[in-house]
C-alpha positions as CSV (number, residue, x, y, z in Angstrom):
1,M,0.1,-0.2,0.2
2,K,1.6,3.5,-1.2
3,L,1.4,6.0,1.4
4,K,1.0,9.8,1.0
5,Q,4.0,11.2,3.0
6,L,2.8,13.9,5.4
7,T,4.8,16.3,7.4
8,I,3.4,17.8,11.0
9,M,4.2,21.3,9.3
10,A,2.5,20.7,6.1
11,M,-0.6,19.8,7.6
12,L,-1.2,22.4,9.8
13,A,-0.3,24.6,7.0
14,S,-3.2,23.5,5.6
15,S,-5.8,23.6,8.6
16,V,-8.7,25.2,8.4
17,A,-8.6,27.4,11.4
18,I,-11.6,27.7,13.3
19,S,-13.0,29.5,16.3
20,A,-12.6,28.5,19.2
21,A,-15.9,29.2,20.0
22,G,-17.6,26.7,17.5
23,N,-15.5,23.9,18.7
24,P,-16.3,22.3,22.0
25,F,-12.9,20.3,22.1
26,L,-11.1,23.6,22.2
27,N,-12.9,24.5,24.9
28,Y,-12.8,21.8,26.8
29,K,-11.4,22.9,30.2
30,Q,-14.8,25.2,30.0
31,W,-17.5,22.4,30.3
32,K,-20.1,23.0,32.2
33,T,-21.5,18.9,32.3
34,P,-21.0,16.6,35.3
35,H,-18.2,15.8,36.2
36,G,-16.3,17.3,33.1
37,T,-18.3,14.4,31.1
38,Y,-17.9,14.9,27.1
39,P,-21.0,17.0,25.5
40,F,-21.9,14.5,23.6
41,N,-25.0,16.8,21.8
42,E,-22.7,19.7,20.5
43,I,-19.8,17.5,19.0
44,C,-20.1,16.7,15.6
45,N,-17.9,14.8,12.9
46,A,-16.8,18.3,11.8
47,H,-15.1,19.3,14.8
48,Y,-12.7,16.5,14.8
49,M,-10.3,17.3,12.4
50,P,-10.1,20.7,13.5
51,A,-9.0,19.8,17.2
52,F,-6.6,16.7,16.1
53,E,-4.8,19.4,14.5
54,E,-4.8,22.2,17.4
55,G,-4.3,19.3,19.5
56,I,-1.0,18.3,17.2
57,K,0.2,21.6,17.5
58,Q,0.1,22.8,21.0
59,G,1.3,19.2,21.9
60,L,4.3,19.5,19.6
61,A,4.8,23.0,21.4
62,E,4.6,21.4,24.9
63,V,7.1,19.1,23.9
64,D,9.6,21.7,22.5
65,A,9.5,23.5,25.1
66,I,10.4,20.3,27.3
67,A,13.2,19.5,25.1
68,N,14.3,23.4,25.3
69,N,14.5,24.0,28.5
70,P,17.5,26.3,29.3
71,A,17.2,24.9,32.6
72,A,19.3,21.5,33.7
73,P,16.7,17.8,33.3
74,T,15.1,16.8,36.3
75,Y,12.3,14.3,36.7
76,A,10.1,17.3,37.7
77,N,10.6,19.6,34.6
78,T,11.4,16.9,32.0
79,I,9.7,13.0,33.3
80,E,6.1,14.7,34.8
81,A,5.9,17.6,32.2
82,L,6.1,15.5,29.4
83,E,3.8,13.1,31.5
84,S,1.2,15.7,31.1
85,A,1.8,17.0,27.6
86,G,-1.0,16.9,25.2
87,E,-3.2,17.5,27.4
88,L,-6.1,18.6,24.5
89,L,-4.7,15.7,22.0
90,S,-5.8,13.4,24.8
91,V,-9.2,14.9,25.0
92,V,-10.2,14.7,21.0
93,A,-8.6,11.4,20.9
94,G,-10.4,10.1,24.0
95,C,-13.5,10.9,22.4
96,F,-13.1,10.3,18.8
97,Y,-11.3,6.9,18.8
98,N,-13.6,5.4,21.3
99,L,-17.1,6.7,19.1
100,A,-14.3,5.1,16.0
101,S,-15.3,1.5,17.4
102,A,-18.8,2.1,18.9
103,E,-20.4,4.6,16.8
104,T,-18.6,4.5,13.9
105,N,-20.1,5.8,10.1
106,D,-18.9,6.9,6.9
107,S,-17.1,10.4,7.8
108,I,-15.6,8.8,10.9
109,Q,-14.0,6.1,9.3
110,A,-12.9,8.5,6.3
111,I,-10.9,10.6,9.2
112,Q,-10.1,7.8,10.5
113,V,-8.1,7.4,7.3
114,Q,-6.6,11.0,7.1
115,L,-5.6,10.7,10.4
116,S,-3.7,7.9,10.7
117,P,-0.3,9.2,9.1
118,M,-0.6,12.4,11.2
119,M,-0.7,10.7,14.4
120,S,1.8,8.3,13.6
121,E,4.2,11.0,12.3
122,Y,2.9,13.1,15.7
123,S,4.0,9.9,17.6
124,A,7.6,9.8,16.3
125,S,8.2,13.2,15.9
126,I,7.7,13.1,20.2
127,R,9.8,9.5,19.9
128,L,12.6,10.3,18.0
129,N,13.4,14.1,19.1
130,E,17.1,13.8,20.3
131,K,17.0,16.4,22.7
132,L,13.9,15.3,24.2
133,F,15.0,12.3,25.0
134,Q,18.8,13.5,26.1
135,R,17.0,14.8,28.6
136,I,15.3,12.1,29.7
137,K,18.6,9.6,29.4
138,T,20.2,12.2,31.8
139,V,17.4,12.1,34.6
140,Y,17.5,8.1,34.0
141,D,21.4,7.6,34.4
142,G,20.7,9.5,37.4
143,R,18.2,7.8,38.6
144,G,20.6,6.3,41.9
145,K,20.8,9.5,42.9
146,L,17.0,10.9,42.8
147,K,14.7,9.7,45.8
148,L,11.8,8.7,44.1
149,N,8.8,6.7,45.3
150,K,7.8,3.4,43.2
151,E,5.5,4.8,41.0
152,Q,7.9,7.7,39.9
153,Q,10.4,5.3,39.5
154,K,8.5,3.1,37.1
155,L,7.3,6.3,35.5
156,L,10.8,7.1,34.9
157,E,11.6,3.3,33.5
158,D,8.4,3.6,31.0
159,T,9.5,6.8,29.7
160,Y,13.3,5.9,29.1
161,E,12.1,2.2,27.7
162,S,9.4,3.8,26.0
163,F,12.0,6.1,23.9
164,A,14.0,3.3,23.4
165,N,12.1,1.1,21.7
166,N,10.7,3.1,20.0
167,G,13.9,4.5,18.1
168,A,15.3,7.0,20.4
169,N,18.8,5.3,20.1
170,L,18.6,4.3,16.3
171,S,20.8,5.6,13.6
172,P,19.3,8.9,11.6
173,E,19.1,6.6,8.9
174,D,16.9,3.9,10.9
175,K,15.1,6.8,12.7
176,Q,13.6,7.7,9.1
177,K,13.2,4.3,8.4
178,Y,11.3,3.6,11.6
179,R,9.1,6.5,11.0
180,E,8.2,5.5,7.8
181,L,7.3,1.8,8.7
182,S,5.4,2.7,11.7
183,A,3.5,5.2,9.7
184,K,2.9,2.0,7.1
185,L,1.7,-0.1,9.9
186,S,-0.6,2.5,11.3
187,M,-2.3,2.3,8.3
188,L,-2.3,-0.8,7.6
189,T,-3.5,-1.7,10.6
190,M,-6.5,0.8,10.4
191,T,-7.6,-0.7,6.8
192,F,-7.3,-4.2,8.2
193,G,-10.2,-3.4,11.2
194,Q,-12.4,-1.2,8.6
195,N,-12.7,-4.2,6.5
196,V,-13.8,-6.3,8.9
197,L,-16.5,-3.9,9.9
198,K,-17.1,-3.3,6.5
199,A,-16.9,-7.1,5.6
200,T,-19.5,-8.0,8.6
201,N,-22.1,-5.2,8.0
202,A,-21.9,-6.1,3.9
203,W,-23.4,-10.0,4.5
204,S,-26.9,-11.0,5.1
205,M,-29.2,-14.0,4.2
206,L,-32.9,-13.5,3.9
207,I,-35.5,-16.4,5.1
208,T,-38.6,-16.6,3.9
209,R,-39.7,-19.8,5.1
210,E,-39.8,-20.1,9.1
211,E,-39.7,-23.7,8.8
212,D,-36.4,-22.8,7.8
213,L,-35.5,-21.9,11.3
214,A,-36.6,-25.0,13.1
215,G,-34.8,-25.2,16.5
216,L,-34.4,-21.4,16.8
217,N,-36.6,-19.7,20.2
218,D,-39.6,-17.1,19.6
219,D,-36.8,-14.7,20.6
220,T,-33.9,-15.0,18.6
221,K,-36.7,-15.5,15.7
222,A,-38.1,-12.2,16.4
223,M,-34.8,-10.3,16.7
224,L,-34.5,-12.2,12.8
225,K,-37.6,-10.5,11.9
226,A,-36.5,-7.3,12.9
227,N,-33.4,-7.4,11.1
228,A,-35.5,-7.8,7.9
229,E,-38.3,-5.1,8.9
230,A,-35.4,-2.4,9.5
231,K,-33.9,-3.6,6.0
232,G,-37.8,-3.4,4.7
233,L,-37.8,-6.8,3.9
234,N,-40.6,-9.1,4.5
235,G,-38.8,-12.9,6.6
236,W,-35.9,-13.2,8.8
237,L,-32.6,-11.5,8.2
238,L,-29.7,-13.1,9.1
239,N,-26.1,-11.5,9.7
240,L,-23.0,-11.9,11.1
241,K,-22.9,-10.0,14.5
242,A,-22.5,-12.3,17.3
243,T,-26.1,-11.6,18.4
244,T,-27.3,-13.8,15.3
245,V,-24.1,-16.5,14.6
246,T,-24.4,-18.0,17.7
247,P,-28.0,-18.5,18.2
248,V,-28.4,-20.2,14.7
249,L,-25.4,-22.1,15.2
250,K,-26.4,-23.7,18.3
251,D,-30.4,-24.1,17.7
252,C,-30.9,-24.2,13.8
253,D,-32.4,-27.4,12.6
254,N,-31.7,-26.7,8.9
255,R,-27.8,-27.9,8.7
256,D,-27.3,-25.8,4.8
257,I,-27.7,-22.3,6.7
258,R,-25.6,-23.6,9.6
259,R,-23.0,-24.2,7.2
260,E,-24.2,-21.7,4.7
261,L,-23.4,-18.8,7.5
262,Y,-20.2,-20.5,9.3
263,M,-18.7,-20.4,5.8
264,A,-20.0,-16.3,5.6
265,Y,-18.3,-15.6,9.1
266,N,-15.1,-17.8,9.0
267,T,-14.5,-16.8,5.0
268,R,-14.9,-12.4,6.1
269,C,-12.4,-11.0,4.0
270,I,-10.7,-13.4,2.6
271,G,-10.7,-11.9,-1.3
272,G,-13.6,-9.9,-2.7
273,E,-14.1,-6.0,-1.8
274,F,-12.3,-6.4,1.7
275,D,-9.8,-8.7,1.4
276,N,-7.1,-8.7,4.1
277,T,-5.0,-11.3,3.0
278,Q,-2.4,-8.9,1.9
279,I,-2.7,-6.4,4.4
280,I,-1.9,-9.7,6.8
281,I,1.2,-10.3,5.0
282,D,2.1,-6.8,5.1
283,I,1.3,-5.7,8.8
284,A,3.6,-9.1,9.6
285,N,6.4,-8.0,7.7
286,T,6.2,-4.6,8.3
287,R,6.3,-5.6,12.1
288,L,9.6,-7.9,11.4
289,E,11.0,-4.9,9.6
290,L,10.2,-2.6,12.5
291,A,11.5,-5.7,14.8
292,K,14.7,-5.9,13.2
293,L,15.6,-2.3,13.3
294,F,16.3,-2.7,16.9
295,D,18.1,-5.9,16.0
296,K,15.6,-8.5,17.3
297,D,15.1,-11.9,15.3
298,C,11.1,-11.5,15.5
299,Y,8.2,-9.0,16.3
300,A,7.5,-11.1,19.7
301,D,11.3,-10.4,20.7
302,K,10.1,-6.7,20.2
303,S,7.1,-7.1,21.6
304,L,7.3,-9.3,24.7
305,Y,9.9,-7.4,26.8
306,K,7.6,-5.7,29.4
307,T,5.2,-8.6,30.1
308,M,4.7,-11.0,33.1
309,A,6.1,-14.1,30.5
310,E,9.3,-11.9,28.8
311,N,9.9,-13.7,25.9
312,K,8.4,-16.0,23.3
313,E,10.3,-19.2,24.7
314,N,8.1,-18.5,28.2
315,V,4.9,-18.0,26.2
316,Y,5.2,-21.3,23.7
317,R,6.2,-23.4,27.0
318,L,2.8,-21.9,28.6
319,L,1.0,-22.6,25.1
320,D,2.7,-26.0,25.0
321,Q,1.9,-27.4,28.5
322,L,-1.8,-26.5,28.6
323,R,-1.8,-28.4,25.1
324,D,0.0,-31.6,26.7
325,N,-2.8,-31.4,29.6
326,Y,-5.9,-30.3,27.8
327,M,-5.8,-32.2,24.5
328,P,-6.4,-35.7,25.5
329,A,-9.4,-34.5,27.2
330,A,-10.4,-32.1,24.2
331,R,-10.2,-35.3,21.6
332,E,-12.2,-37.3,24.2
333,E,-14.5,-34.7,24.2
334,V,-14.9,-34.6,20.1
335,K,-15.1,-38.4,20.3
336,E,-17.8,-38.9,23.2
337,L,-19.8,-35.6,20.5
338,Q,-19.2,-37.7,17.5
339,E,-21.2,-40.7,19.5
340,Y,-23.7,-39.2,20.5
341,A,-24.5,-37.3,17.5
342,T,-24.6,-40.6,15.7
343,Q,-27.0,-41.9,18.3
344,Q,-29.3,-38.9,17.0
345,G,-29.2,-40.0,13.4
346,F,-26.1,-37.9,11.9
347,Y,-23.9,-40.6,10.5
348,T,-21.4,-38.3,8.7
349,T,-18.2,-36.8,10.6
350,L,-18.9,-34.0,12.8
351,Q,-18.0,-30.4,10.7
352,P,-17.5,-27.2,12.7
353,W,-20.8,-26.2,11.9
354,D,-22.3,-29.7,13.4
355,F,-20.4,-29.0,16.9
356,S,-22.3,-26.3,18.8
357,Y,-25.4,-27.9,17.6
358,Y,-25.0,-31.1,18.9
359,S,-22.8,-29.5,21.7
360,K,-26.1,-27.9,23.0
361,K,-28.3,-31.0,22.8
362,L,-25.7,-33.0,24.6
363,K,-25.4,-30.4,27.1
364,N,-29.2,-30.5,27.6
365,D,-29.6,-34.3,27.7
366,K,-26.7,-34.5,30.3
367,Y,-28.2,-31.5,32.5
368,A,-31.4,-30.7,31.3
369,I,-30.0,-27.1,30.9
370,S,-29.6,-25.2,27.8
371,D,-29.7,-21.0,26.9
372,D,-33.5,-21.4,26.9
373,I,-34.0,-22.5,30.0
374,V,-31.7,-19.7,31.8
375,R,-32.7,-17.0,29.7
376,P,-36.1,-15.9,31.6
377,Y,-34.0,-15.7,34.7
378,F,-31.2,-13.1,32.7
379,E,-33.2,-9.9,32.3
380,L,-31.3,-6.9,31.7
381,E,-31.7,-4.8,34.5
382,A,-31.6,-8.2,37.0
383,V,-28.2,-8.6,35.7
384,K,-27.2,-5.0,35.9
385,Q,-28.4,-5.2,39.6
386,G,-26.2,-8.5,40.3
387,V,-23.1,-7.7,38.6
388,F,-23.2,-3.7,40.2
389,G,-24.7,-5.7,43.7
390,L,-21.1,-8.0,43.2
391,A,-19.0,-5.1,42.6
392,K,-20.7,-3.9,46.5
393,R,-20.6,-6.8,48.1
394,L,-16.9,-6.7,47.4
395,Y,-15.7,-3.4,47.7
396,G,-18.6,-1.0,49.0
397,I,-18.9,0.6,45.3
398,T,-22.5,1.8,44.0
399,F,-24.1,2.9,41.3
400,K,-26.4,6.0,40.2
401,E,-28.0,6.7,36.8
402,N,-27.4,10.5,36.0
403,K,-29.6,11.7,32.8
404,N,-27.8,14.5,32.9
405,I,-24.5,12.8,31.4
406,Q,-24.7,12.9,28.1
407,V,-24.7,10.1,26.4
408,Y,-23.4,9.1,22.5
409,N,-26.1,6.8,21.5
410,P,-29.9,7.0,23.1
411,E,-29.2,3.7,23.9
412,V,-26.1,4.3,26.2
413,T,-26.8,4.4,29.9
414,A,-24.3,7.0,32.2
415,Y,-23.6,6.0,35.8
416,E,-22.2,7.9,38.6
417,V,-19.8,5.4,40.8
418,F,-20.0,6.2,44.8
419,D,-17.0,4.2,46.8
420,E,-18.2,2.8,50.4
421,K,-17.9,6.2,51.5
422,G,-20.4,7.8,49.0
423,K,-17.4,9.9,47.7
424,F,-17.5,9.8,44.1
425,L,-15.5,7.6,42.2
426,A,-15.8,7.4,38.2
427,V,-18.6,7.6,35.6
428,Y,-19.4,4.5,34.0
429,Y,-21.4,4.2,30.5
430,A,-22.9,1.1,29.5
431,D,-23.4,0.4,25.6
432,F,-25.5,-3.6,25.9
433,H,-27.0,-3.7,22.4
434,P,-25.5,-4.7,18.8
435,R,-25.6,-1.8,16.3
436,D,-24.4,-0.9,12.6
437,G,-22.1,1.2,13.4
438,K,-20.4,-0.5,16.3
439,R,-17.9,-3.6,16.0
440,G,-18.2,-6.6,17.4
441,G,-17.4,-8.3,20.4
442,A,-17.1,-6.7,23.7
443,W,-14.7,-4.2,25.2
444,M,-13.7,-1.4,28.3
445,N,-12.6,1.6,27.5
446,D,-11.9,5.3,29.3
447,F,-12.9,8.3,28.1
448,Q,-10.7,9.9,30.5
449,P,-8.3,8.0,32.2
450,Q,-7.7,8.3,36.4
451,Y,-4.6,10.8,37.1
452,V,-3.8,13.3,40.1
453,K,-2.8,17.0,39.2
454,G,-2.0,19.0,41.9
455,K,-4.1,18.3,44.5
456,K,-6.7,17.5,42.2
457,D,-7.7,13.8,41.5
458,H,-9.2,13.3,38.3
459,R,-11.4,10.5,38.2
460,P,-12.1,7.9,35.3
461,H,-14.6,8.2,33.2
462,I,-14.7,4.4,32.0
463,V,-17.2,3.0,29.2
464,N,-18.3,-1.0,28.6
465,V,-18.6,-1.6,24.9
466,M,-21.1,-5.2,24.4
467,N,-23.4,-6.7,21.1
468,F,-25.8,-8.6,23.7
469,T,-29.3,-9.9,22.9
470,R,-31.6,-6.9,22.2
471,P,-35.4,-7.2,23.5
472,T,-37.5,-7.7,20.8
473,A,-41.4,-6.5,20.9
474,D,-43.0,-8.5,23.3
475,K,-40.0,-9.2,25.7
476,P,-37.2,-7.5,27.7
477,A,-33.5,-8.1,26.6
478,L,-32.9,-11.7,28.0
479,F,-29.2,-13.1,28.4
480,T,-27.7,-15.8,27.7
481,Y,-25.6,-17.4,30.7
482,D,-22.5,-16.6,28.1
483,E,-23.4,-13.1,27.8
484,V,-23.8,-12.9,31.4
485,R,-20.6,-14.5,31.8
486,T,-19.1,-12.0,29.0
487,F,-20.8,-8.9,31.1
488,L,-19.0,-9.9,34.8
489,H,-16.0,-10.3,32.2
490,E,-16.1,-7.0,30.2
491,F,-17.1,-5.5,33.9
492,G,-14.1,-6.6,35.4
493,H,-12.0,-4.7,33.3
494,A,-14.3,-1.7,34.3
495,L,-13.6,-2.3,37.9
496,H,-9.9,-1.9,37.2
497,G,-10.2,1.2,35.5
498,M,-12.8,3.2,38.3
499,L,-10.7,1.8,41.2
500,T,-7.4,2.7,40.2
501,R,-5.9,5.1,42.8
502,C,-2.8,6.5,41.0
503,Q,-0.7,9.6,40.1
504,Y,0.0,9.3,36.2
505,S,-2.5,8.4,33.8
506,S,-0.1,6.7,32.0
507,L,0.2,4.0,34.5
508,S,-3.3,3.8,36.2
509,G,-6.2,1.5,35.7
510,T,-5.7,-1.0,32.7
511,N,-2.4,0.8,31.7
512,V,-0.4,-3.0,32.6
513,P,1.2,-5.8,30.9
514,R,-1.7,-7.1,28.4
515,D,-0.6,-10.4,30.2
516,F,-1.8,-9.3,33.1
517,V,-4.6,-6.8,32.1
518,E,-7.0,-9.9,31.4
519,L,-6.8,-11.0,35.1
520,P,-9.3,-8.7,37.0
521,S,-11.6,-9.7,34.1
522,Q,-11.5,-13.3,34.2
523,F,-11.4,-13.1,37.8
524,N,-14.8,-11.9,38.0
525,E,-16.3,-14.2,35.7
526,N,-16.2,-17.1,38.6
527,F,-18.7,-15.4,40.4
528,I,-21.6,-16.5,37.5
529,D,-20.9,-20.5,39.3
530,E,-21.7,-19.4,42.6
531,K,-25.0,-20.1,43.7
532,E,-24.8,-17.3,46.6
533,F,-24.2,-15.0,44.0
534,L,-27.0,-16.3,41.3
535,D,-29.6,-15.8,44.0
536,T,-28.6,-12.2,44.3
537,F,-30.4,-11.4,41.2
538,A,-31.3,-14.4,39.1
539,K,-34.9,-14.2,39.1
540,H,-37.8,-15.5,36.2
541,Y,-38.6,-11.9,34.3
542,K,-42.3,-12.8,34.7
543,T,-43.3,-14.5,38.0
544,G,-40.4,-13.0,40.1
545,E,-39.2,-16.4,41.1
546,A,-35.7,-16.8,41.7
547,M,-33.7,-19.3,39.9
548,P,-34.5,-23.1,41.3
549,Q,-31.9,-24.4,43.5
550,E,-32.0,-27.3,40.8
551,L,-31.2,-25.4,38.4
552,I,-28.4,-23.8,40.2
553,D,-27.0,-27.2,40.7
554,K,-26.8,-28.2,37.2
555,I,-25.5,-24.8,36.2
556,K,-22.4,-25.8,38.7
557,R,-22.3,-29.0,37.4
558,S,-22.3,-27.8,33.4
559,S,-19.8,-25.1,34.2
560,N,-17.3,-27.6,33.1
561,F,-18.6,-29.0,30.0
562,H,-16.3,-28.8,27.1
563,A,-13.8,-27.1,28.7
564,A,-10.8,-28.8,26.9
565,Y,-12.6,-27.7,23.5
566,A,-12.6,-24.3,24.5
567,C,-9.4,-24.2,26.0
568,A,-7.7,-26.0,22.8
569,R,-10.1,-23.1,20.5
570,Q,-7.9,-20.6,22.5
571,L,-4.3,-22.5,22.2
572,S,-5.1,-22.4,18.2
573,F,-5.7,-18.7,18.1
574,G,-2.5,-18.0,20.7
575,Y,-0.4,-20.4,18.3
576,L,-1.4,-18.7,15.3
577,D,-0.5,-15.1,16.7
578,M,2.9,-16.8,17.7
579,K,3.1,-17.9,14.5
580,W,2.8,-14.5,12.5
581,H,5.1,-12.6,15.0
582,T,7.6,-15.3,15.6
583,L,8.6,-15.0,11.8
584,T,12.8,-14.5,11.3
585,E,12.2,-13.9,7.6
586,P,9.6,-11.9,5.6
587,F,6.8,-13.8,4.5
588,A,6.8,-14.3,0.9
589,V,4.5,-16.4,-1.1
590,P,5.0,-19.3,-3.1
591,A,5.4,-19.4,-6.9
592,D,2.2,-22.1,-7.2
593,L,0.2,-20.5,-4.6
594,T,-1.8,-17.2,-4.4
595,A,-1.9,-14.9,-1.1
596,E,-5.2,-15.8,-0.1
597,E,-4.1,-19.8,-0.9
598,A,-0.8,-19.1,1.1
599,V,-2.2,-17.4,4.5
600,I,-4.8,-20.1,4.6
601,R,-2.4,-22.9,4.7
602,F,-0.4,-21.0,6.9
603,G,-2.4,-20.4,9.7
604,D,-4.6,-23.9,9.4
605,D,-0.3,-25.5,9.6
606,A,-0.1,-22.7,13.1
607,M,-3.2,-24.4,14.7
608,A,-2.8,-28.0,13.7
609,Q,-1.5,-29.5,16.9
610,V,-4.4,-28.6,18.9
611,Q,-7.0,-28.9,15.9
612,V,-10.0,-31.3,17.2
613,L,-12.3,-30.8,14.3
614,P,-11.7,-31.0,10.5
615,T,-10.5,-28.4,9.3
616,V,-12.6,-26.9,6.0
617,P,-10.9,-26.2,3.2
618,G,-10.9,-21.9,1.9
619,T,-11.8,-20.7,5.8
620,Q,-9.4,-18.9,8.2
621,M,-10.5,-16.9,11.1
622,E,-7.6,-14.7,11.1
623,T,-8.1,-12.1,8.2
624,A,-10.8,-11.4,10.8
625,F,-8.8,-12.2,13.9
626,T,-8.2,-8.2,14.4
627,H,-7.3,-8.6,18.4
628,I,-3.7,-9.4,16.9
629,F,-3.7,-7.7,13.1
630,S,-5.6,-4.7,14.4
631,G,-5.8,-4.3,18.5
632,G,-3.3,-4.7,20.9
633,Y,-2.7,-8.2,21.0
634,A,0.2,-9.1,18.3
635,A,2.5,-11.7,19.8
636,G,0.1,-11.0,22.8
637,Y,-3.2,-13.3,22.1
638,Y,-1.7,-16.1,24.6
639,A,-1.9,-13.6,27.4
640,Y,-5.9,-14.7,27.9
641,K,-4.8,-18.0,28.8
642,W,-1.6,-16.3,31.2
643,S,-4.4,-14.2,32.6
644,E,-6.8,-17.6,32.9
645,L,-4.3,-19.5,35.4
646,L,-3.8,-16.1,36.9
647,D,-7.6,-15.7,37.3
648,A,-8.2,-19.6,38.9
649,D,-5.3,-19.3,41.4
650,A,-6.8,-15.6,42.9
651,F,-9.5,-17.3,43.2
652,S,-9.0,-20.3,44.5
653,V,-8.2,-17.7,47.7
654,F,-12.0,-16.8,47.8
655,K,-12.7,-20.4,48.1
656,Q,-10.8,-21.0,50.8
657,A,-12.3,-18.2,52.4
658,Q,-15.5,-19.7,51.5
659,A,-14.8,-22.7,52.8
660,K,-13.8,-21.7,56.1
661,N,-16.7,-18.7,56.8
662,G,-19.3,-19.7,54.5
663,S,-19.5,-16.7,51.9
664,I,-17.9,-16.3,48.7
665,F,-18.2,-12.6,49.3
666,D,-15.2,-12.2,51.4
667,K,-14.1,-8.8,52.4
668,K,-10.7,-9.4,53.4
669,A,-10.0,-11.6,49.8
670,A,-11.3,-8.2,48.1
671,A,-9.8,-6.1,50.1
672,L,-6.4,-7.4,49.0
673,F,-7.6,-7.9,45.8
674,R,-8.5,-4.5,45.3
675,K,-5.3,-2.6,47.1
676,H,-2.7,-4.7,45.1
677,I,-4.2,-5.5,42.1
678,L,-7.0,-3.0,40.9
679,E,-5.7,0.2,42.7
680,R,-2.1,0.1,41.6
681,G,-2.8,0.1,37.9
682,G,1.2,-0.5,36.5
683,T,3.0,1.3,39.0
684,E,5.1,-2.2,39.9
685,K,6.0,-5.1,38.2
686,A,2.6,-6.9,37.4
687,A,4.3,-10.0,39.1
688,D,5.0,-8.0,41.9
689,L,2.1,-7.0,42.5
690,Y,0.3,-10.8,42.0
691,R,2.6,-11.6,44.8
692,R,2.1,-9.0,47.1
693,F,-1.9,-10.0,46.4
694,R,-1.1,-14.2,47.2
695,G,1.4,-14.3,49.2
696,G,3.6,-16.5,46.6
697,E,3.9,-17.8,42.7
698,P,0.9,-18.7,40.8
699,T,0.2,-22.6,39.8
700,I,-1.3,-24.4,36.4
701,N,-3.0,-26.5,39.4
702,A,-6.2,-24.6,40.3
703,L,-7.0,-23.9,36.8
704,L,-6.6,-27.5,36.0
705,E,-8.8,-28.7,39.1
706,R,-11.3,-26.0,38.1
707,D,-12.0,-27.1,34.8
708,G,-11.4,-30.9,35.5
709,I,-8.6,-31.7,33.9
710,K,-6.4,-34.4,35.1
711,V,-3.0,-33.4,35.3
712,I,-0.9,-34.9,33.0
713,E,2.0,-32.9,32.8
714,V,2.7,-30.0,35.2
715,K,6.4,-28.7,34.4
């Protein structure tokens, strides 16, 4: 992809002057909104580019003043000053990039394309500022004589390493190369993500005969009918959003429809208008070229140095250890399911579009439990009450809706969050349902991070964005078990963001290594299998009756159903990620293959050792694998399993307390988790924070025990 080379000065010279009075971003210090929240009602797309341009201009001027300060470099006038630079740009970016994921449109996507090289150039102009780096290096080299607390030491260390690992020590020629590669990579990853969203939104299939939807429950069919009506069509409209894909693959009796949906989902961005195959190759090769600039053999070597894993050898050690322990059980699970399907009259080999369908039936036969049985007890408002109530029981915090806080879409709800003493703690935005302008999946982010400036603690503004089942004309939104789990997961991230108490925004909240950031979220998931938690909110939406003890027992017994298969699936993603990012030579398409064929074969080879279902020719999930090709998980997808090991080990502390005092809501354990994990952000090494909470090193034993896995090998 050819990139137009732009300079900061040229871009600023071409910008159109805009009155501060007409652009809310340029008046952000005068906002009269509650807690300084974004005045979304006043913001329009035309405001973004002028505000970004002014933010870049101010940011560069502030950095230039630090670099050319005639006073001797100190921690305050260099490190802390740099931490505070670019405030306007942070305000604009905090709004724009959140909406680019949750409320995008053609205009925002066009701005992204224009903005990508600008932001890359801005970042490079700072990271490659030689005068600035020399001041940072002077402070860093004299750190032994400075009287800094742990958080200050961490900020100094992170600042120096950030510059060093972003080209500050490179030769002038390599610095220019770094600029070019960074701009190229930024454009490639942005285009990848946009292609996935466009391809997801572009596909649909209209069903005109209701009998073809046999097996689907009334709620799902009502949703599909609403999809069709929204497009002015008669019938039931399938799309590639998770709220459609998941129930259809689980419930639809029509195997041809399941297959067509599966194929559409798993061939997104393979060929056609939104092809990502060559983009994947270009991303991987650009990342490798960046790594080579730093004398690293592969991108993983450059990427992993700040993680708990530290290097690719430790990542592969974890993946291999999990593979060795889980794969025998995963193969047995698939064998059992194949035998079950045969008993049901299915006389061929199970394919991927058959697995969820027969898995649900087997689970229902074994435990007499299914999403249809559970969903009436998981009404949206009740689930919110349960999730918010869990936070109150553990940490004493409460949530109060505030309709005076403006939101970016009418479906979003804004809350004020208060601590156990009634003191304001955070703003929390909840965005639950899918829209065309929202990318798939679920995530947490901040509109404003937490930081302390002077004597003022600027509290965070946190958002959870999800894609859960919508209400229908005659029923409220009823969640599946997995959707409740996902909510708990993302809310765990939100707690990490809301409870943080740090000095600096770059160290607060979820600004931790990516193989540590999933600990609070995955830890929070554990409560869904606890009767004591379910008893607090799981009531039938019609009758108000509590979830029966028998059903809770079934949920508990079924919690490990196909756990080994789920682990194998996650491992396949981890191996795929690592194979792309441990390349030591540029990926080249063999002469006898197309780019599409080469990418698919590469992915199939990477995942082969943990495949337990047949590989379907022509499909590969990597062309829509946004986590590693347009998100922050390049050479880091293993972090989910790394964090799972941690979360099982951490939750074992609560289970031990429950065995002693009879309650899973153990205040002492929660206080330790809050103090050492949720409040401290990235102010210390993650391993040190975890040891302080746990009193020792984590082991894999709690994870294996929780998943009901017989130990094959634990090294």
